N, C-alpha and C positions, 0 to 999 in steps of 0.2 A: 224799549219798554221796560227793560230790566231795572232801570233807575226809578220806576214807579211802583215796584213791589212794596206792598204794605199800605198803599194808598187806595182810596175809594175812587174807582174810575167808571166811566161810561164808554161803551164800545158800540159803535154804529155799524150794523151789518144790514141784512134784510130786516131784522128787528133791532131794537136797542137793548143791550144788556148792561146792567150796572151791578157793581159789587166790589169787594176788596180784592185787588190783584195779589195773588199768592205764589204764582209760578209763571215763568216764561221759558220756553225752549224754542228750538228752531221751527217747530210745526204749529204750536198752539200756545194760548195763554190759559190760565185757570183762575176763575173768579170764585171767591168764597162768599157764601150767603148772598147769592146772586138773585136779582130780580129781572123780569122781562117787562119792558115798557111797551104798552099797546097804544097809548096816546100821550104825547108830550105836553100838550098845552103850550102856552106862550114860553118861548125859550129864554126870555129875559126874566122869568120868575123862577124862584127856587122850588124844586120838587116836580113831580110828574102829575099830570091829570089822572092817568090811569095806569097802574103797574101792579104786578102780582109777584109776590115772593114765594113761588111754588116750585122753584128749581131745586135740584139736589144741592147739598151743602157745597160741593165743588163742581163748578160748571166750566167745561172747556170750550173755547172758541178758536177755530182754526185761523191762522194768520191770513190765508187767502180769502177769507170771508170778510175781513175787517176793512171797512171803507174809511172810518175815522175813529179817533178816540180822544178822551180828555179826562183830566182829573176833576173829580166832583168836589167842590168846596162847600 
């Protein structure tokens, strides 16, 4: 994931987190200006049906919790 630093990503865990990837280390990643997605809506459409940007400026996600990830275009 280090090659994705600086890009907007979505990370699928128990919840979906989205934000700018700013740090990667051996245990976790850090998202800046992160949002939590509660309802995706159709995945073939841009944007989320329901998300909230209430997370702290830097939000860490442990690698062991990540099920999937992608760059947001």
